[in-house]
C-alpha positions in Angstrom: 39.3 28.3 77.0 38.5 31.8 75.7 35.5 32.2 73.4 36.5 33.4 70.0 35.4 36.9 69.0 34.3 36.2 65.5 32.0 33.2 65.3 30.7 32.8 61.7 27.6 30.6 61.2 28.1 27.1 60.1 26.7 26.4 56.6 24.3 23.5 55.7 26.2 20.2 55.3 29.5 22.0 55.9 32.2 19.7 57.3 33.7 20.5 60.7 37.2 20.8 59.2 35.9 23.5 56.8 34.3 25.4 59.7 37.4 25.0 61.8 39.6 26.6 59.0 37.0 29.4 58.5 36.9 30.4 62.2 40.7 30.4 62.2 40.7 32.8 59.3 37.9 34.9 60.7 39.9 35.5 63.9 43.1 36.3 62.0 45.1 33.3 63.1 48.1 32.7 60.8 47.5 28.9 60.8 45.1 26.4 62.4 48.0 25.2 64.6 47.2 27.6 67.4 43.5 26.6 67.8 44.5 22.9 67.3 46.7 23.1 70.3 43.9 24.7 72.3 41.6 21.7 71.6 44.4 19.1 71.8 44.1 18.1 68.1 46.9 17.0 65.8 47.0 18.8 62.4 47.0 15.6 60.2 43.8 14.5 62.0 42.2 17.9 61.6 42.9 17.8 57.9 41.2 14.4 57.8 38.1 15.9 59.5 38.8 13.5 62.3 37.7 15.0 65.7 37.1 13.2 69.0 34.0 13.9 71.1 36.1 15.9 73.6 37.6 18.0 70.8 34.1 18.6 69.3 32.9 19.8 72.8 35.8 22.3 73.0 35.1 23.7 69.5 31.4 24.1 70.6 32.6 26.0 73.7 34.9 28.5 71.9 32.3 29.2 69.2 29.2 29.1 71.5 27.5 26.5 69.2 25.5 23.4 69.9 27.7 20.3 70.2 25.2 18.1 68.4 25.4 20.3 65.3 29.1 19.2 64.8 28.8 15.5 65.6 27.5 14.4 62.1 29.8 16.7 60.2 33.0 14.7 61.0 34.6 11.6 59.6 34.2 9.9 63.0 30.4 9.9 62.4 30.9 7.9 59.2 33.5 5.6 60.9 30.9 4.7 63.6 28.1 4.0 61.1 29.9 2.6 58.1 31.5 -0.9 58.2 35.3 -0.7 58.3 35.7 -2.8 55.1 34.3 0.1 53.1 36.5 2.8 54.6 39.1 2.8 51.8 36.3 2.7 49.2 34.3 5.5 50.9 36.7 8.3 51.7 38.4 10.7 49.3 41.9 11.1 50.7 43.6 13.0 47.9 42.8 16.5 49.1 39.3 18.0 49.0 36.7 18.2 46.3 34.5 21.2 45.6 31.9 22.6 43.3 33.1 25.9 41.6 29.5 27.3 41.7 28.8 26.4 45.4 31.9 28.2 46.7 31.1 31.5 44.9 29.4 33.1 47.9 31.5 31.5 50.6 34.5 29.3 50.4 33.7 26.1 52.3 33.7 22.3 52.1 30.6 20.1 52.4 30.9 16.9 54.4 29.5 14.9 51.5 32.2 16.1 49.1 34.8 14.2 51.2 33.2 10.9 50.1 34.3 9.0 47.0 30.7 8.1 46.3 29.6 11.8 45.9 31.0 12.9 42.5 28.4 15.4 41.3 26.8 18.6 42.5 23.1 18.0 42.0 22.2 21.7 42.4 24.5 22.9 39.6 24.6 19.6 37.5 28.3 19.5 37.3 31.1 17.1 38.3 33.0 18.0 41.4 36.6 19.3 40.9 39.2 17.2 42.7 42.4 19.1 41.9 43.7 22.5 40.8 43.1 22.9 37.1 46.3 24.8 36.7 49.0 22.7 38.4 46.9 19.5 38.9 47.9 19.3 42.5 45.3 18.2 45.2 43.3 21.0 46.7 44.1 21.4 50.4 41.6 22.9 52.9 43.7 26.0 53.2 43.5 26.5 49.4 39.8 25.9 49.5 39.1 28.4 52.4 41.3 31.0 50.7 39.8 30.4 47.3 43.1 29.9 45.5 45.7 27.2 45.1 48.6 27.6 47.6 51.0 26.1 44.9 50.2 28.3 41.9 47.7 31.0 43.2 45.1 29.8 40.6 41.7 31.0 41.6 39.4 28.1 42.3 36.4 30.1 41.0 38.0 30.0 37.6 37.7 26.2 37.5 35.8 25.2 34.3 32.5 23.5 34.8 32.1 19.9 33.6 28.3 19.7 33.3 26.2 16.6 32.7 22.6 16.0 31.7 19.8 15.3 34.2 18.9 12.2 32.2 22.3 10.6 32.3 22.8 7.5 34.5 25.6 9.3 36.4 23.3 12.1 37.5 20.5 9.7 38.4 22.8 7.4 40.4 24.0 10.5 42.3 20.5 11.7 43.0 19.6 8.3 44.6 22.8 8.1 46.5 22.8 11.6 47.9 19.1 11.2 48.9 20.0 8.2 51.0 23.1 10.1 52.2 21.0 13.0 53.4 18.8 10.7 55.5 22.0 9.1 56.8 23.5 12.5 57.9 20.2 13.7 59.4 19.7 10.4 61.3 16.4 9.6 59.5 16.9 6.3 57.7 14.1 4.4 59.5 11.6 5.1 56.7 14.0 4.0 53.9 13.9 0.5 52.4 17.7 0.5 52.2 20.2 2.2 54.4 23.1 4.2 53.1 25.3 1.4 54.3 23.4 -1.0 52.1 23.9 1.2 49.0 27.6 1.5 49.7 27.9 -2.3 50.1 25.9 -2.9 46.9 28.1 -0.5 44.9 31.3 -1.8 46.4 30.5 -5.5 45.7 29.2 -4.8 42.2 32.4 -2.9 41.2 34.2 -6.2 41.7 32.3 -7.4 38.6 32.6 -4.2 36.7 36.3 -3.6 37.3 38.3 -3.4 34.0 35.2 -3.9 31.8 34.2 -1.5 29.1 31.8 1.2 30.3 28.1 0.5 29.5 27.2 4.2 29.5 26.5 5.6 26.0 28.4 8.9 26.4 31.3 7.5 28.5 33.7 5.1 26.7 36.7 3.4 28.1 37.4 0.8 30.8 35.8 1.1 34.2 38.7 1.7 36.6 38.1 1.9 40.3 40.1 1.2 43.5 38.4 -1.8 45.3 41.3 -4.1 46.2 43.3 -4.5 49.4 46.7 -3.7 47.8 47.7 -0.1 47.9 47.1 1.6 44.6 46.9 5.1 43.2 43.5 6.7 43.9 41.4 7.3 40.8 39.9 10.6 39.9 36.5 11.9 40.8 35.4 11.7 37.1 36.4 8.0 36.8 34.6 7.2 40.1 31.5 8.9 38.8 31.5 6.7 35.7 32.0 3.6 37.8 29.0 4.5 40.0 27.0 5.4 36.9 27.6 1.8 35.6 26.5 0.4 38.9 23.2 2.3 38.5 23.0 1.0 34.9 23.4 -2.7 36.1 20.3 -2.5 38.4 18.2 -0.1 36.3 16.8 -2.8 33.9 17.1 -5.7 36.3 17.9 -8.6 35.7 18.6 -8.1 31.9 21.5 -5.7 32.4 22.7 -7.7 35.4 22.9 -10.9 33.3 24.7 -9.0 30.5 27.3 -7.9 33.1 27.7 -11.5 34.2 28.2 -12.6 30.6 31.0 -10.0 30.1 32.5 -10.8 33.5 32.7 -14.5 32.6 34.8 -13.7 29.5 37.1 -11.4 31.5 40.8 -12.5 31.5 42.9 -13.8 34.3 41.1 -16.8 35.8 42.4 -16.4 39.3 41.6 -12.7 39.5 38.1 -13.4 38.2 37.6 -16.1 40.7 38.6 -13.8 43.6 36.3 -11.0 42.4 33.4 -13.4 42.0 33.8 -14.6 45.6 34.0 -11.0 46.8 30.7 -10.2 45.0 29.0 -13.2 46.5 29.6 -11.8 50.0 26.8 -9.4 49.1 24.3 -12.2 49.6 24.9 -12.4 53.4 22.6 -9.3 53.5 19.1 -10.6 53.2 17.9 -7.3 51.6 19.7 -8.4 48.4 17.8 -11.6 48.1 16.4 -10.7 44.6 19.9 -10.1 43.4 21.0 -13.5 44.8 18.1 -15.2 43.0 18.9 -13.5 39.7 22.6 -14.5 40.2 21.8 -18.1 40.9 19.3 -18.3 38.0 22.0 -17.0 35.6 24.5 -19.7 36.6 21.8 -22.4 36.5 21.0 -21.5 32.9 24.7 -21.5 32.2 25.0 -24.9 33.7 22.1 -26.2 31.6 23.8 -24.9 28.5 27.2 -26.3 29.5 28.8 -22.8 29.4 30.4 -23.0 32.9 33.8 -23.8 34.1 34.3 -27.1 36.0 36.1 -25.3 38.8 33.1 -23.2 39.5 30.9 -26.3 39.4 33.1 -27.8 42.1 32.7 -24.6 44.1 28.9 -24.5 43.7 27.5 -28.0 44.5 23.9 -27.0 43.6 25.1 -26.0 40.1 26.9 -29.3 39.7 23.5 -31.1 40.2 21.9 -28.9 37.5 24.9 -29.5 35.2 24.8 -33.3 35.6 21.1 -33.4 34.8 21.9 -31.7 31.5 25.4 -32.9 30.6 27.8 -35.7 31.2 31.6 -35.5 30.8 34.0 -38.0 29.1 35.0 -39.2 32.6 31.3 -39.9 33.5 30.9 -42.2 30.4 34.2 -44.0 31.2 33.6 -44.4 35.0 30.1 -45.8 34.5 31.4 -48.4 32.1 29.1 -47.2 29.3 32.0 -46.7 26.9 35.8 -47.3 26.8 38.2 -44.4 26.5 38.8 -45.1 22.8 35.1 -45.2 22.1 34.6 -41.9 23.8 37.3 -40.2 21.8 35.9 -41.6 18.5 32.4 -40.5 19.5 33.5 -36.9 20.3 35.3 -36.4 16.9 32.6 -38.1 14.8 30.2 -35.1 14.9 27.3 -37.5 15.3 26.2 -36.1 18.6 26.0 -32.5 20.0 29.2 -31.7 22.0 30.1 -28.5 23.9 33.3 -27.1 25.2 33.6 -25.7 28.7 36.6 -24.1 30.4 38.4 -26.0 33.0 40.6 -23.4 34.5 42.4 -22.2 31.4 41.9 -25.6 29.6 38.9 -26.8 27.5 36.8 -29.9 28.2 34.2 -31.6 26.1 30.7 -32.3 27.6 27.8 -34.2 26.1 24.1 -33.4 26.4 22.2 -35.9 28.6 19.5 -36.3 26.1 22.1 -37.7 23.7 22.5 -40.8 25.9 19.7 -42.6 24.1 21.6 -42.2 20.8 24.9 -43.3 22.5 23.3 -46.5 23.9 21.9 -47.3 20.4 25.4 -46.8 19.0 26.8 -49.1 21.7 24.3 -51.9 21.1 24.9 -51.6 17.3 28.7 -51.7 17.7 28.5 -55.1 19.5 27.4 -56.7 16.2 30.1 -54.9 14.1 33.6 -56.0 13.3 36.4 -54.5 11.2 37.4 -55.7 7.8 40.5 -57.4 9.1 38.4 -59.4 11.6 35.9 -60.3 8.9 38.7 -61.5 6.6 40.0 -63.7 9.4 36.6 -65.2 10.0 36.1 -66.0 6.3 39.7 -67.2 5.9 40.5 -64.9 3.0 42.9 -62.1 2.4 42.0 -58.5 3.1 42.2 -57.7 -0.6 39.7 -60.5 -1.3 37.3 -59.1 1.4 37.5 -55.6 -0.2 36.5 -57.1 -3.5 33.5 -58.8 -1.8 32.5 -55.4 -0.5 33.0 -53.6 -3.8 30.8 -56.3 -5.5 28.2 -55.6 -2.8 28.3 -59.2 -1.6 29.0 -57.7 1.9 27.7 -54.3 3.0 29.8 -51.8 5.0 28.4 -49.8 8.0 29.7 -46.9 10.1 29.5 -46.4 13.8 30.8 -43.3 15.6 32.2 -45.4 18.4 34.5 -47.3 16.1 36.8 -46.0 13.4 36.7 -46.9 9.7 34.2 -49.1 7.7 32.7 -52.0 9.6 30.8 -55.2 8.7 28.0 -57.0 10.5 29.0 -60.2 12.2 25.6 -61.7 11.1 26.4 -61.0 7.4 29.7 -62.8 7.7 28.1 -65.8 9.6 25.4 -66.0 6.9 28.1 -66.7 4.3 29.8 -69.3 6.5 26.5 -71.0 7.1 26.1 -71.8 3.4 27.9 -75.1 3.8 25.8 -78.2 4.4 26.7 -81.3 6.4 23.6 -83.3 5.3 24.3 -84.1 1.6 25.9 -87.0 -0.2 29.7 -86.2 0.2 30.9 -88.7 -2.4 30.9 -86.3 -5.3 32.4 -83.4 -3.4 36.1 -83.6 -4.1 37.5 -80.1 -4.9 38.4 -77.6 -2.2 37.9 -73.9 -2.2 41.6 -73.0 -2.7 42.0 -75.6 -5.4 39.1 -74.0 -7.4 40.8 -70.6 -7.1 44.1 -71.9 -8.3 42.8 -74.1 -11.0 40.1 -72.0 -12.5 41.3 -68.4 -11.8 42.3 -67.9 -15.4 38.8 -68.9 -16.5 37.3 -66.0 -14.5 36.6 -67.8 -11.2 36.9 -65.4 -8.3 36.0 -65.5 -4.6 33.1 -63.1 -5.2 31.7 -65.3 -8.0 31.8 -68.4 -5.7 30.2 -66.6 -2.8 27.5 -65.1 -5.0 26.7 -68.5 -6.5 26.5 -70.0 -3.1 24.0 -67.2 -2.0 21.9 -67.7 -5.1 21.9 -71.5 -4.6 23.7 -72.2 -7.9 26.5 -73.9 -6.0 26.5 -76.2 -3.0 29.3 -76.8 -0.5 30.0 -79.1 2.4 32.3 -78.7 5.4 33.6 -81.1 8.1 34.0 -78.4 10.7 31.5 -76.9 13.1 32.8 -73.4 12.6 34.2 -73.5 9.0 35.9 -70.8 7.0 35.6 -70.5 3.2 38.8 -72.4 2.8 37.2 -75.4 4.5 34.4 -75.5 1.9 34.4 -78.5 -0.5 32.6 -78.4 -3.8 31.4 -80.8 -6.6 33.6 -80.1 -9.6 30.9 -80.9 -12.2 28.5 -78.6 -10.6 31.2 -75.9 -10.5 31.8 -76.3 -14.3 28.0 -76.0 -15.0 27.9 -72.9 -12.9 30.9 -71.5 -14.8 29.2 -72.2 -18.2 26.0 -70.7 -17.0 27.6 -67.5 -15.7 30.0 -67.5 -18.7 32.8 -65.6 -17.0 35.1 -64.1 -19.6 38.7 -65.4 -19.4 40.6 -62.2 -19.3 43.9 -63.3 -17.6 47.0 -65.4 -18.0 48.8 -66.9 -15.1 52.5 -66.8 -14.6 53.2 -70.1 -16.3 51.2 -69.2 -19.4 53.0 -65.8 -19.7 56.4 -67.6 -19.5 55.4 -69.9 -22.4 54.1 -67.1 -24.5 57.3 -65.1 -24.1 59.5 -68.2 -24.4 61.3 -67.5 -21.1 61.4 -69.1 -17.7 59.4 -68.1 -14.6 62.4 -66.3 -13.0 62.7 -64.1 -16.1 59.1 -63.2 -16.0 59.5 -62.0 -12.4 62.6 -60.0 -13.4 60.6 -58.3 -16.1 57.9 -57.5 -13.6 60.6 -56.0 -11.3 61.8 -53.5 -13.9 58.2 -52.7 -15.0 58.2 -54.2 -18.5 55.0 -56.1 -17.7 52.5 -55.3 -14.9 50.5 -58.0 -13.2 47.3 -57.9 -11.1 48.3 -59.3 -7.7 45.6 -61.4 -6.0 47.1 -62.5 -2.7 50.2 -64.6 -3.6 49.0 -65.2 -7.2 50.1 -63.2 -10.3 47.4 -62.6 -13.0 48.2 -60.8 -16.3 45.7 -59.1 -18.6 45.5 -60.9 -21.9 45.2 -57.6 -23.9 48.3 -56.2 -22.2 50.4 -59.3 -22.8 49.3 -59.3 -26.5 50.3 -55.7 -26.8 53.7 -56.5 -25.3 54.3 -59.3 -27.8 53.3 -57.0 -30.7 55.6 -54.2 -29.4 58.8 -56.0 -28.4 61.1 -58.3 -30.2 64.5 -60.1 -29.6 67.5 -59.2 -31.7 67.6 -62.6 -33.4 63.9 -62.3 -34.5 64.4 -58.7 -35.5 67.3 -59.7 -37.9 65.1 -62.4 -39.5 62.0 -60.1 -39.7 63.9 -57.2 -41.4 66.3 -59.3 -43.5 69.6 -58.0 -42.0 72.5 -59.6 -40.2 72.1 -60.4 -36.5 75.6 -59.1 -35.8 74.7 -55.7 -37.3 71.6 -55.5 -34.9 73.8 -56.5 -32.0 76.4 -53.8 -33.1 73.7 -51.1 -33.0 72.7 -52.1 -29.5 76.3 -52.1 -28.2 76.9 -48.7 -29.7 73.7 -47.5 -28.0 72.1 -46.7 -31.4 69.2 -48.9 -30.3 68.0 -49.1 -26.7 68.0 -52.5 -25.0 65.0 -52.9 -22.6 66.5 -56.1 -21.1 69.8 -54.6 -20.2 69.7 -55.0 -16.5 68.2 -58.5 -16.3 69.4 -60.5 -19.2 72.1 -60.9 -21.9 69.4 -61.3 -24.6 68.7 -58.0 -26.4 65.0 -56.9 -26.2 64.1 -54.2 -28.7 61.1 -52.3 -29.8 59.9 -53.2 -33.3 59.2 -49.6 -34.4 62.6 -48.4 -33.3 64.4 -51.3 -35.2 62.3 -50.6 -38.3 63.3 -46.9 -38.2 67.0 -47.8 -37.8 66.9 -50.4 -40.6 65.3 -47.9 -43.1 67.8 -45.2 -42.2 70.7 -47.7 -42.7 69.4 -48.8 -46.1 69.0 -45.2 -47.4 72.5 -44.5 -46.3 73.8 -47.6 -48.2 72.0 -46.5 -51.4 73.6 -43.1 -51.3 77.1 -44.7 -51.0 76.4 -46.9 -54.1 75.1 -43.9 -56.1 78.3 -41.9 -55.3 80.5 -44.8 -56.0 
């Protein structure tokens, strides 16, 4: 091969593809195709800065340069040193980036500008330009070497500068990254704690957590968008990548505070499956033992989450060590049921009673309740207490009375109600019920005991005798009862009638009620008629089980207010037929209309009608 006549010097950190284009231009070649054929290189590989060792040797021969000066200025050098999984993340493939200030003296391309991770020119404190500012097309190497866009002839020197402060996280992150990159290119990484490969791996894995979150940098708002997936997507701009790397720097700047804040936001990020995949991608970082402090901070975060119950069950299943931490602090509904501590109904009642501290954790997209382990002492106490509690219906059955009667015993405070979060509603103690049933005695003279509990209620109800009065008297010792059964109910109690009468006279219960028979006699109707009057609401009874009781005052008011047509005619001195005529003509309302042929009228309405009738008759006589 012939040696080229014009052999310009290679600039510091200049990429081999840039030098290749410059020597082509210096020797007045129309295109790089001619020299490419000389070194057996394909154009698309040349534009990628991809040269084999043999091609590098031939370039060195035609330019009379040292072959070693070219080796670390190609993409092949990075391919050999950088793991293949970071290739898509590392290389900028949408043309070439440049600093408008750096190319003022000589149009060229630096090897570090071809990397996605290099986004800022530290010398001029400005973002690298990644496209033509006029037509927005990618900048080719031919455009860069000629200093103008081949599409629109826009001068690249006129590209406006997008400067940034030295104190900004983006600048600081680039300063660290490019320092490591310099050692990497100069093959001098032995003295460094981390290699350039380590930093690329750290940034790549951290961006899985940062992707689509809001930027943490104060001067740069918006979501962090970066290409890190395996599916082909549109490459992001240099500016967006700079913000992404600046956020990576922020995460580890105030470690582990910022790191834990990132994990908080990541945990609340949408799409559970995508979040799960990104979390597992990040955890691949811990294979590298250099990142052991990050692994410890990461595990501590999830352990604290497990202790607080703020962790998804699917992640607990994935991390067995966290499951142990979680079970020390919390138990689930399933744990309480499987261990036999509580039934399913008791667990549901307990959770909605607000008597214990309950947390909600995500199970996939669903929510699940968990209970603090220190609440188990309280739960066991509730369980022991619930074994001595029964519902009102059960207590009424034990006593042999109606549920209405039991409620009156509770209202009179003969029995006390309790609440237990494991059981719904108001509850009674079994011991309190048994105490009442134990008031009967089998060791007394039974000859005088001749009246049963139900007989007392039926016989003396209208004299003010109630179940609560009998039970209260038994508790006070004012009454005694016997029973022939080992496990009696109140209905099995037998009393001495004389003692009962003495008790009644002592307590002097006021007789406030009539029974059904007494009301029928007072109204001069049969029992069926009284029930019909109840049906249409003329009189209102107090129902006690199967027994009707009527308030004496209300019955007295009814008798004073209503009157039959026969009695009305006699009271007001008019003909009965006239009263009946008024009722048939609907001049007087009949309150018995639907249940009887007998007319039932209101006294005040009859009186008004009679007075009106008599005034009318007087007017007729005066005119006649």
